[in-house]
MIGU-591771 format. One record per residue: residue number from 1; x, y, z of N, C-alpha, C in turn. Coordinates in Angstrom, 2 decimals, always signed. Atoms other than C-alpha are relative to their C-alpha. Layout:
MIGU-591771
(NUM,(X,Y,Z),(X,Y,Z),(X,Y,Z)) ...
END
This chain:
MIGU-591771
(1,(-0.62,-1.32,+0.09),(+0.56,-8.70,-23.56),(+1.01,+0.16,+1.12)) (2,(-1.04,-0.24,-0.99),(+3.84,-7.98,-21.84),(-0.11,+1.43,+0.46)) (3,(+0.23,-1.34,-0.51),(+3.43,-5.00,-19.58),(+1.10,+0.48,+0.93)) (4,(-0.92,-0.64,-0.94),(+5.30,-2.65,-17.26),(-0.84,+0.52,+1.15)) (5,(+0.87,-0.30,-1.14),(+3.68,-2.52,-13.84),(+0.41,+1.31,+0.67)) (6,(-0.23,-1.27,-0.68),(+3.34,+0.92,-12.25),(-1.14,+0.24,+0.98)) (7,(+1.08,-0.46,-0.87),(+1.30,+2.63,-9.53),(-0.28,+1.46,-0.36)) (8,(+0.36,-1.34,+0.43),(-0.58,+5.73,-10.71),(-0.49,+0.84,+1.19)) (9,(+0.55,-0.96,-0.95),(-1.20,+8.77,-8.53),(-1.19,+0.67,-0.67)) (10,(+1.20,-0.54,+0.61),(-4.81,+9.61,-9.40),(-0.68,+1.07,+0.85)) (11,(+0.59,-1.01,-0.87),(-5.40,+12.16,-6.66),(-0.41,+1.22,-0.81)) (12,(+0.58,-1.15,+0.71),(-7.69,+14.84,-8.16),(+0.13,-0.07,-1.51)) (13,(-0.05,+0.16,+1.45),(-7.17,+13.45,-11.65),(-1.41,-0.27,-0.54)) (14,(+1.30,+0.19,+0.62),(-10.19,+13.58,-13.96),(-0.04,-1.34,-0.74)) (15,(+0.10,+1.33,+0.59),(-11.20,+10.02,-14.84),(-1.44,-0.24,-0.48)) (16,(+1.30,+0.23,+0.62),(-14.06,+8.85,-17.05),(-0.34,-1.47,-0.04)) (17,(+0.53,+1.35,+0.14),(-16.15,+5.70,-16.88),(-1.15,+0.06,-1.01)) (18,(+1.08,+0.11,+0.97),(-18.29,+4.81,-19.88),(-0.77,-1.28,+0.31)) (19,(+0.79,+1.14,-0.44),(-21.09,+2.53,-18.70),(-0.52,+0.24,+1.40)) (20,(+0.60,-0.27,-1.30),(-23.36,+2.43,-15.69),(-0.48,-1.21,+0.75)) (21,(+0.44,+1.24,-0.63),(-23.75,-1.20,-14.66),(+0.89,-0.47,+1.13)) (22,(-0.73,+0.58,-1.13),(-22.15,-3.57,-12.16),(+1.51,+0.16,-0.16)) (23,(-1.45,-0.13,+0.23),(-18.69,-3.53,-13.75),(+0.42,+1.46,+0.18)) (24,(-0.30,-1.43,-0.15),(-18.75,+0.26,-13.97),(+0.02,+0.40,+1.47)) (25,(+0.06,-0.31,-1.43),(-19.71,+0.39,-10.29),(+1.30,-0.36,+0.70)) (26,(-1.27,+0.42,-0.63),(-16.62,-1.58,-9.25),(+1.14,+0.93,-0.41)) (27,(-1.08,-0.88,+0.47),(-14.37,+0.61,-11.39),(-0.10,+1.38,+0.64)) (28,(+0.19,-1.30,-0.63),(-15.88,+3.81,-10.01),(+0.47,-0.02,+1.45)) (29,(-0.39,+0.07,-1.41),(-15.41,+2.69,-6.42),(+1.51,-0.09,+0.16)) (30,(-1.47,+0.09,-0.05),(-11.78,+1.78,-7.10),(+0.63,+1.38,-0.25)) (31,(-0.55,-1.32,+0.33),(-11.12,+5.19,-8.67),(-0.23,+1.00,+1.12)) (32,(+0.27,-0.91,-1.12),(-12.80,+7.04,-5.81),(+0.94,-0.26,+1.16)) (33,(-0.95,+0.34,-1.06),(-10.63,+5.16,-3.32),(+1.39,+0.56,-0.29)) (34,(-1.31,-0.53,+0.39),(-7.61,+6.38,-5.29),(+0.01,+1.52,-0.03)) (35,(+0.04,-1.45,-0.06),(-8.78,+9.98,-4.93),(-0.33,+0.69,-1.31)) (36,(+0.29,-0.59,+1.30),(-9.85,+10.49,-8.55),(-1.30,+0.79,+0.00)) (37,(+1.25,-0.73,+0.27),(-12.51,+12.92,-9.76),(-0.69,-0.73,-1.14)) (38,(+0.60,+0.97,+0.93),(-14.92,+10.59,-11.54),(-1.24,+0.56,-0.68)) (39,(+1.18,-0.28,+0.79),(-17.40,+11.23,-14.31),(-0.47,-1.30,-0.65)) (40,(+0.59,+1.19,+0.62),(-19.75,+8.51,-15.57),(-0.91,+0.44,-1.14)) (41,(+0.89,-0.24,+1.13),(-21.35,+8.59,-19.01),(-0.81,-1.25,-0.24)) (42,(+0.91,+1.13,+0.21),(-24.37,+6.31,-19.28),(-1.44,+0.51,+0.07)) (43,(+1.40,-0.42,-0.08),(-28.08,+6.73,-20.01),(-0.64,-0.36,+1.34)) (44,(+0.55,+0.44,-1.27),(-28.83,+4.82,-16.80),(+1.13,-0.39,+0.94)) (45,(-0.99,+0.35,-1.01),(-27.01,+4.09,-13.55),(-0.52,-1.12,+0.88)) (46,(+0.33,+1.00,-1.01),(-26.94,+1.08,-11.26),(-0.29,+0.72,+1.32)) (47,(+0.45,-0.62,-1.26),(-28.38,+1.71,-7.79),(+1.16,+0.59,+0.79)) (48,(-1.14,-0.48,-0.78),(-24.98,+2.08,-6.14),(+0.58,+1.28,-0.60)) (49,(-0.51,-1.21,+0.65),(-23.84,+4.64,-8.71),(-0.95,+1.18,+0.23)) (50,(+0.96,-1.06,-0.30),(-27.03,+6.61,-8.15),(+0.24,+0.55,+1.41)) (51,(-0.30,-0.43,-1.36),(-26.18,+6.70,-4.44),(+1.23,+0.90,+0.03)) (52,(-1.23,-0.78,+0.03),(-22.68,+7.97,-5.16),(-0.22,+1.36,-0.64)) (53,(+0.32,-1.28,+0.62),(-24.07,+10.65,-7.46),(-0.74,+0.91,+0.99)) (54,(+0.78,-0.78,-0.97),(-26.55,+11.78,-4.79),(+0.87,+0.53,+1.13)) (55,(-0.93,-0.43,-1.04),(-23.66,+12.00,-2.33),(+1.02,+1.01,-0.53)) (56,(-0.91,-0.97,+0.59),(-21.82,+14.28,-4.73),(+1.39,-0.55,-0.28)) (57,(-1.31,+0.63,+0.17),(-19.01,+11.77,-5.28),(+0.36,-0.27,-1.46)) (58,(-0.29,+0.16,+1.43),(-19.31,+11.53,-9.06),(-0.90,+0.92,-0.81)) (59,(+0.81,-0.73,+0.96),(-20.57,+13.48,-12.04),(-0.64,-0.99,-0.97)) (60,(+0.70,+0.91,+0.91),(-23.16,+11.81,-14.27),(-0.50,+0.76,-1.21)) (61,(+0.54,-0.50,+1.25),(-23.77,+12.61,-17.90),(-0.99,-1.05,-0.50)) (62,(+1.05,+0.99,+0.25),(-27.08,+10.86,-18.57),(-0.31,-0.13,-1.49)) (63,(+0.15,+0.23,+1.44),(-26.59,+9.93,-22.20),(+1.07,-0.97,-0.46)) (64,(-1.04,+0.84,+0.57),(-24.53,+7.77,-24.51),(+1.27,+0.81,-0.27)) (65,(-1.26,-0.66,+0.30),(-20.89,+8.56,-25.20),(-0.07,+0.66,-1.37)) (66,(-0.04,-0.74,+1.26),(-20.33,+11.15,-27.93),(+1.44,+0.38,-0.32)) (67,(-1.33,-0.43,+0.43),(-17.27,+12.08,-29.96),(+0.35,+1.33,+0.67)) (68,(-0.46,-1.21,-0.67),(-15.27,+14.69,-28.07),(-0.13,-0.03,+1.51)) (69,(+0.21,+0.06,-1.44),(-16.35,+13.63,-24.59),(+1.29,-0.22,+0.79)) (70,(-1.22,+0.40,-0.71),(-12.84,+12.45,-23.74),(+0.93,+1.18,+0.27)) (71,(-0.87,-1.16,-0.15),(-11.32,+15.92,-23.95),(+0.14,+0.40,+1.48)) (72,(-0.26,-0.48,-1.36),(-9.69,+16.90,-20.64),(+0.12,-1.08,+1.05)) (73,(-0.11,+1.09,-0.97),(-9.67,+13.46,-19.02),(+1.39,-0.63,-0.05)) (74,(-1.31,+0.65,-0.13),(-6.53,+11.71,-17.78),(-0.08,-1.49,-0.32)) (75,(+0.15,+1.45,+0.12),(-7.89,+8.16,-17.86),(-1.47,-0.32,-0.30)) (76,(+1.37,+0.42,+0.31),(-10.95,+6.40,-19.29),(-0.09,-1.52,+0.04)) (77,(+0.29,+1.43,-0.01),(-12.42,+2.96,-18.68),(-1.37,-0.21,-0.65)) (78,(+1.26,+0.38,+0.63),(-15.07,+1.52,-20.99),(-0.51,-1.26,+0.69)) (79,(+0.61,+1.14,-0.68),(-17.29,-0.76,-18.89),(-1.33,-0.30,-0.68)) (80,(+1.18,+0.28,+0.80),(-19.72,-1.57,-21.67),(+0.35,-1.06,-1.03)) (81,(-0.23,+1.00,+1.04),(-20.15,-4.38,-24.20),(-0.39,+0.52,-1.38)) (82,(+0.32,-0.64,+1.27),(-20.98,-1.91,-26.97),(+1.29,+0.18,-0.80)) (83,(-1.25,+0.00,+0.76),(-18.25,-2.60,-29.54),(+0.24,+1.33,-0.70)) (84,(-0.16,-1.26,+0.73),(-18.89,+0.58,-31.54),(+0.46,+1.11,+0.94)) (85,(-0.42,-1.02,-0.98),(-18.60,+2.76,-28.43),(+1.43,-0.23,+0.43)) (86,(-1.37,+0.31,-0.42),(-15.45,+0.96,-27.30),(+1.01,+0.44,-1.06)) (87,(-0.91,-0.36,+1.08),(-13.86,+1.52,-30.71),(+0.14,+1.51,-0.13)) (88,(-0.04,-1.45,+0.06),(-14.80,+5.20,-30.74),(+0.86,+0.58,+1.11)) (89,(-0.80,-0.48,-1.13),(-13.35,+5.76,-27.28),(+1.47,-0.34,-0.19)) (90,(-1.38,+0.43,+0.22),(-10.22,+3.78,-28.19),(+0.71,+0.93,-0.99)) (91,(-0.60,-0.88,+1.01),(-9.60,+5.96,-31.25),(+0.28,+1.38,+0.60)) (92,(-0.20,-1.32,-0.60),(-10.07,+9.19,-29.29),(+1.11,-0.02,+1.05)) (93,(-1.03,+0.11,-1.04),(-7.90,+7.98,-26.41),(+1.39,-0.03,-0.63)) (94,(-1.29,+0.08,+0.68),(-5.10,+7.13,-28.81),(+0.42,+1.35,-0.55)) (95,(-0.34,-1.29,+0.60),(-5.27,+10.49,-30.56),(+0.34,+1.05,+1.06)) (96,(-0.22,-0.98,-1.06),(-5.33,+12.41,-27.27),(+1.08,-0.42,+1.00)) (97,(-1.01,+0.47,-0.95),(-2.76,+10.28,-25.43),(-0.57,-0.28,+1.37)) (98,(+0.67,+0.28,-1.27),(-5.27,+9.30,-22.73),(+0.12,-1.48,+0.34)) (99,(-0.03,+1.39,-0.44),(-4.92,+6.12,-20.70),(-1.38,-0.62,-0.19)) (100,(+1.28,+0.60,+0.39),(-7.63,+3.72,-21.90),(-0.02,-1.49,+0.29)) (101,(+0.21,+1.42,-0.26),(-8.97,+0.37,-20.73),(-1.43,-0.37,-0.40)) (102,(+1.32,+0.52,+0.34),(-11.86,-1.65,-22.15),(-0.18,-1.33,+0.72)) (103,(+0.15,+1.20,-0.83),(-13.15,-4.24,-19.70),(-0.38,-1.22,-0.82)) (104,(+0.45,+1.13,+0.82),(-14.72,-6.40,-22.44),(+1.10,-0.49,-0.94)) (105,(-1.07,+0.36,+0.92),(-11.59,-6.38,-24.62),(+1.27,+0.75,+0.38)) (106,(-1.18,-0.72,-0.49),(-8.41,-5.41,-22.75),(+1.04,+0.30,-1.07)) (107,(-1.00,-0.21,+1.04),(-6.32,-5.72,-25.92),(-0.22,+1.30,-0.75)) (108,(+0.27,-1.27,+0.67),(-8.01,-2.60,-27.25),(+0.69,+1.17,+0.70)) (109,(-0.52,-1.12,-0.77),(-6.55,-0.44,-24.50),(+1.51,+0.04,+0.07)) (110,(-1.45,-0.11,-0.21),(-3.09,+0.74,-23.52),(+0.39,-0.28,+1.45)) (111,(-0.34,+0.47,-1.33),(-3.34,-0.47,-19.92),(-1.05,-0.98,+0.48)) (112,(+0.92,+0.89,-0.70),(-4.91,-3.22,-17.84),(+0.26,+0.15,+1.49)) (113,(-0.17,-0.09,-1.45),(-5.46,-3.35,-14.11),(+0.03,-1.40,+0.58)) (114,(-0.07,+1.33,-0.59),(-4.26,-6.45,-12.27),(-0.93,-0.13,+1.19)) (115,(+0.77,+0.24,-1.22),(-6.17,-8.05,-9.45),(+0.82,+0.48,+1.19)) (116,(-0.71,-0.61,-1.13),(-5.31,-6.33,-6.17),(-0.43,-0.66,+1.31)) (117,(+0.23,+0.47,-1.35),(-4.97,-7.78,-2.68),(+0.52,+1.09,+0.93)) (118,(-0.38,-1.10,-0.90),(-4.96,-5.02,-0.04),(-0.16,-0.44,+1.45)) (119,(+0.01,+0.27,-1.44),(-4.03,-5.62,+3.60),(+0.50,+1.27,+0.66)) (120,(-0.41,-1.32,-0.44),(-4.04,-2.12,+5.06),(+0.73,+0.69,-1.13)) (121,(-0.78,-0.66,+1.03),(-1.31,-0.29,+3.17),(+0.93,-0.97,-0.74)) (122,(-0.76,+1.02,+0.72),(+0.27,-3.55,+2.04),(-0.83,-0.48,-1.17)) (123,(+0.74,+0.36,+1.20),(-0.77,-4.23,-1.55),(+0.78,-0.98,-0.86)) (124,(-0.55,+0.93,+0.97),(-0.14,-7.15,-3.86),(-0.83,+0.09,-1.28)) (125,(+0.74,+0.07,+1.26),(-1.07,-7.19,-7.54),(+0.31,-1.33,-0.67)) (126,(-0.12,+1.33,+0.61),(-1.68,-10.43,-9.41),(-0.62,+0.04,-1.38)) (127,(+0.62,+0.19,+1.32),(-2.20,-11.09,-13.09),(+0.74,-1.11,-0.73)) (128,(-0.59,+1.07,+0.82),(-1.53,-13.84,-15.61),(+0.04,+0.44,-1.46)) (129,(-0.05,-0.55,+1.35),(-1.33,-11.53,-18.65),(-1.23,-0.41,-0.82)) (130,(+1.23,+0.35,+0.68),(-4.92,-12.47,-19.46),(-0.15,-1.46,-0.34)) (131,(+0.03,+1.42,+0.37),(-4.11,-16.16,-19.80),(-1.06,-0.76,+0.78)) (132,(+0.94,+0.76,-0.83),(-6.21,-17.41,-16.88),(-0.56,+0.85,+1.12)) (133,(+0.65,-0.75,-1.08),(-8.55,-15.13,-14.92),(-0.33,-0.87,+1.21)) (134,(+0.32,+0.91,-1.10),(-9.53,-18.18,-12.86),(+1.21,-0.19,+0.91)) (135,(-1.21,+0.17,-0.81),(-5.94,-18.76,-11.71),(+0.33,+1.30,+0.73)) (136,(-0.23,-1.28,-0.67),(-5.60,-15.05,-10.95),(-0.84,+0.11,+1.26)) (137,(+0.88,-0.06,-1.17),(-8.60,-15.26,-8.61),(+0.48,-0.93,+1.10)) (138,(-0.47,+0.96,-1.00),(-7.20,-18.36,-6.90),(+1.25,+0.51,+0.71)) (139,(-1.22,-0.54,-0.60),(-3.83,-16.71,-6.34),(-0.31,+1.17,+0.92)) (140,(+0.41,-1.11,-0.85),(-5.52,-13.61,-4.97),(-0.56,-0.52,+1.33)) (141,(+0.56,+0.58,-1.22),(-7.49,-15.72,-2.50),(+1.09,-0.60,+0.88)) (142,(-1.10,+0.59,-0.76),(-4.30,-17.51,-1.49),(+0.79,+1.08,+0.74)) (143,(-0.72,-1.10,-0.64),(-2.53,-14.22,-0.78),(-0.81,+0.60,+1.14)) (144,(+0.86,-0.55,-1.05),(-5.51,-12.93,+1.21),(+0.03,-0.86,+1.25)) (145,(-0.03,+0.91,-1.14),(-5.41,-16.02,+3.38),(+1.37,-0.01,+0.69)) (146,(-1.36,+0.15,-0.52),(-1.62,-16.00,+3.81),(+0.49,+1.24,+0.73)) (147,(-0.45,-1.25,-0.62),(-1.08,-12.33,+4.66),(-1.17,+0.62,+0.75)) (148,(+1.11,-0.44,-0.83),(-3.38,-11.50,+7.56),(+0.11,+1.46,+0.43)) (149,(+0.10,-1.40,-0.44),(-4.26,-8.26,+9.33),(+1.26,+0.50,+0.70)) (150,(-1.22,-0.43,-0.68),(-1.02,-8.25,+11.31),(+0.97,+0.70,-0.95)) (151,(-0.92,-0.63,+0.95),(+0.87,-7.35,+8.15),(-0.42,+1.44,-0.29)) (152,(+0.47,-1.37,+0.18),(-1.32,-4.30,+7.58),(+0.33,+0.86,+1.20)) (153,(-0.32,-0.73,-1.23),(-0.85,-3.27,+11.20),(+1.50,+0.29,+0.08)) (154,(-1.45,-0.18,-0.07),(+2.91,-3.75,+10.93),(+0.47,+1.09,-0.96)) (155,(-0.35,-1.08,+0.94),(+3.07,-1.45,+7.89),(-0.22,+1.36,+0.66)) (156,(+0.26,-1.25,-0.71),(+1.48,+1.30,+9.98),(+1.06,+0.27,+1.07)) (157,(-1.07,-0.10,-1.00),(+3.99,+0.62,+12.76),(+1.29,+0.46,-0.66)) (158,(-1.24,-0.33,+0.70),(+6.84,+0.82,+10.24),(+0.01,+1.43,-0.51)) (159,(+0.08,-1.38,+0.49),(+5.63,+4.13,+8.84),(+0.42,+0.98,+1.09)) (160,(-0.35,-0.86,-1.13),(+5.95,+5.70,+12.27),(+1.47,-0.16,+0.38)) (161,(-1.36,+0.24,-0.48),(+9.24,+4.06,+13.24),(+1.06,+0.37,-1.02)) (162,(-0.95,-0.41,+1.03),(+10.90,+4.76,+9.92),(+0.37,+1.47,+0.15)) (163,(-0.26,-1.42,-0.20),(+10.55,+8.48,+10.61),(+0.87,+0.21,+1.24)) (164,(-0.80,-0.12,-1.22),(+11.98,+8.04,+14.12),(+1.46,-0.35,-0.29)) (165,(-1.37,+0.41,+0.34),(+15.02,+6.20,+12.76),(+0.67,+1.07,-0.87)) (166,(-0.56,-1.05,+0.87),(+15.48,+8.90,+10.13),(+0.48,+1.18,+0.82)) (167,(-0.39,-1.12,-0.86),(+15.63,+11.52,+12.89),(+1.24,-0.34,+0.83)) (168,(-1.13,+0.40,-0.84),(+18.14,+9.52,+14.91),(+1.27,-0.29,-0.80)) (169,(-1.15,+0.35,+0.85),(+20.39,+8.42,+12.02),(-0.03,+0.90,-1.24)) (170,(-0.02,-0.96,+1.11),(+21.31,+11.20,+9.60),(+0.49,-0.61,-1.30)) (171,(-0.61,+0.61,+1.17),(+23.18,+8.90,+7.24),(-0.91,-1.08,-0.61)) (172,(+0.81,+1.01,+0.69),(+21.23,+6.91,+4.64),(+0.62,-1.40,+0.10)) (173,(-0.61,+1.33,-0.16),(+23.79,+4.04,+4.71),(-0.19,-0.56,+1.41)) (174,(+0.19,+0.46,-1.38),(+23.48,+3.89,+8.51),(-1.43,-0.51,+0.20)) (175,(+1.39,+0.45,-0.12),(+19.70,+3.65,+8.25),(-0.21,-1.32,-0.72)) (176,(+0.13,+1.26,+0.73),(+19.98,+0.92,+5.66),(+0.57,-1.17,+0.80)) (177,(-0.61,+1.05,-0.82),(+22.31,-1.08,+7.91),(-0.91,-0.36,+1.18)) (178,(+0.90,+0.26,-1.12),(+19.87,-0.68,+10.80),(-1.16,-0.89,-0.42)) (179,(+1.17,+0.78,+0.42),(+16.90,-1.99,+8.85),(+0.40,-1.38,-0.53)) (180,(-0.48,+1.32,+0.42),(+18.96,-4.80,+7.32),(+0.15,-0.94,+1.21)) (181,(-0.20,+0.80,-1.21),(+19.69,-5.96,+10.86),(-1.33,-0.40,+0.64)) (182,(+1.22,+0.25,-0.77),(+16.17,-5.69,+12.26),(-1.24,-0.34,-0.84)) (183,(+1.05,+0.48,+0.89),(+14.02,-6.44,+9.22),(+0.56,-1.12,-0.86)) (184,(-0.56,+1.17,+0.68),(+14.77,-9.95,+8.00),(-1.13,-0.98,-0.33)) (185,(+0.98,+1.05,+0.26),(+13.04,-13.07,+6.78),(-0.57,-0.56,+1.30)) (186,(+0.50,+0.45,-1.29),(+12.76,-14.01,+10.43),(-1.15,+0.91,+0.47)) (187,(+1.09,-0.93,-0.32),(+10.62,-10.88,+10.90),(-1.30,-0.46,-0.66)) (188,(+1.19,+0.46,+0.74),(+8.22,-12.16,+8.22),(-0.55,-1.28,+0.62)) (189,(+0.45,+1.26,-0.62),(+8.13,-15.61,+9.81),(-0.72,+0.26,+1.33)) (190,(+0.63,-0.32,-1.27),(+7.30,-14.10,+13.19),(-1.38,+0.63,-0.19)) (191,(+1.30,-0.59,+0.28),(+4.48,-12.06,+11.69),(-1.01,-1.07,-0.43)) (192,(+0.88,+1.11,+0.39),(+3.04,-15.18,+10.06),(-0.40,-0.83,+1.21)) (193,(+0.28,+0.79,-1.20),(+3.25,-16.88,+13.44),(-0.87,+0.74,+1.02)) (194,(+0.84,-0.78,-0.91),(+1.21,-14.12,+15.05),(+0.75,+0.72,+1.10)) (195,(-0.82,-0.60,-1.05),(+4.09,-12.68,+17.04),(+0.31,+1.47,-0.29)) (196,(-0.24,-1.40,+0.38),(+3.66,-9.07,+15.95),(+0.46,+0.83,+1.20)) (197,(-0.39,-0.77,-1.18),(+3.96,-7.72,+19.50),(+1.49,-0.19,+0.29)) (198,(-1.43,+0.28,-0.23),(+7.35,-9.41,+19.92),(+0.86,+0.74,-1.02)) (199,(-0.76,-0.67,+1.06),(+8.57,-8.04,+16.58),(+0.06,+1.50,+0.25)) (200,(+0.04,-1.44,-0.22),(+7.45,-4.51,+17.38),(+0.84,+0.40,+1.23)) (201,(-0.78,-0.31,-1.21),(+9.01,-4.61,+20.85),(+1.50,-0.05,-0.29)) (202,(-1.43,+0.11,+0.33),(+12.37,-5.75,+19.45),(+0.47,+1.20,-0.81)) (203,(-0.38,-1.16,+0.80),(+12.40,-2.93,+16.91),(+0.00,+1.26,+0.85)) (204,(+0.06,-1.18,-0.90),(+11.36,-0.36,+19.53),(+1.21,+0.03,+0.92)) (205,(-1.19,+0.08,-0.86),(+14.17,-1.56,+21.82),(+1.24,+0.41,-0.77)) (206,(-1.17,-0.34,+0.84),(+16.68,-1.27,+18.97),(+0.04,+1.49,-0.28)) (207,(+0.06,-1.45,+0.28),(+15.52,+2.26,+18.16),(+0.36,+0.79,+1.26)) (208,(-0.30,-0.68,-1.26),(+15.72,+3.27,+21.81),(+1.48,+0.03,+0.30)) (209,(-1.44,+0.07,-0.26),(+19.36,+2.24,+21.88),(+0.82,+0.91,-0.92)) (210,(-0.72,-0.88,+0.92),(+20.24,+4.60,+19.02),(+0.23,+1.36,+0.66)) (211,(-0.31,-1.35,-0.48),(+21.91,+7.91,+19.81),(-0.42,+1.00,-1.08)) (212,(+0.45,-1.03,+0.94),(+20.36,+10.97,+18.21),(+1.20,+0.79,-0.54)) 
END
């Protein structure tokens, strides 16, 4: 399936998980990290989901999925191997225009979620369009090994300094020229080499030389 990669803002969005096992647990935790309001429909819950419910972090409807349950939700993930339930949810999602993913059969849905590598606020997504989950995992592990914690730390540094540069340089073209000069492939090489302090000092010196 050829797709169009996007990043969804799920803050306070109502999201539904159908299923209460290990796969559902991973999906719930991902949605909670994204700020979603999560409801789980399942007769039973895995231990971790029970903990999250007790902490007030999710709503639990302790029964099987029923027609009409999808009303009012922005996104739904079926984390169950029940084909009949998956088909029912798929039909309702299509009629309501709700984002839908079935973990057992991604082709049934209108979106899939790629594998994610997160290093602080630096995120990489990896997928092979369903061709080879094994290769996807290997590539994810390779990225995790290659981009260490310094890259996450540098993103935080950049968030702060970007605002400082914006205050000192009113012109967008001027800001672009500044970052073109001080953010280069050499910057990336220095971060890989563990020289984050040197990189940050050079950027701080350059910013200090700017006139407000």
